[in-house]
C-alpha positions, 0 to 999 in steps of 0.5 A: 199689894192688893188690898181688899177691905178698906176700913176706918177706925175712930179714935179719940173722935179721929177717923183713921184707915185701916186696909186689910187684905184678909190676912196678917198684913193690915196696915194702918194709916200713919197720916191719919194718926198724925192729923190728930196732932197737926190737921192741916199738915199732917205730913210733916209730922210723919217726916219729923218721927222718922227723923229720930234715929229711935225710929229708923232703927226700930223701922230696920230692925222690923224690916230686917225680921220680916223682909229679906229684901231689906237693903242694910248698908241704904238703912245704915246710911240712914241710921248713921244721919238720923238725928241731925239737923240736916237730916230729912227722910219721907216714908217715899225715900226710905221704901225707895232706898231700902226696899221697906215693905212695912210702910207703904204710901197710900194712894 
């Protein structure tokens, strides 16, 4: 992904990174948003958010509408497991297994 514009917005005293390639494909840092609630371990907050069935359904619906290469079988597995105490999902695992494009791991 070629990101050529990096900016920051300030929301209630928290700086949030925004990346844009100059078209409609802008990205906002979910990790930066999570730092507002958990500055020490924001990745844990993101993983917990991704455990929810409603989150998985939302992400899956967005991908189905915007990504012709989205892997539905893998998505269905995540959706079926979501909400269970043993279910853990990281952004990296979501992207790798489903070929998702709506989220990506910032470097």
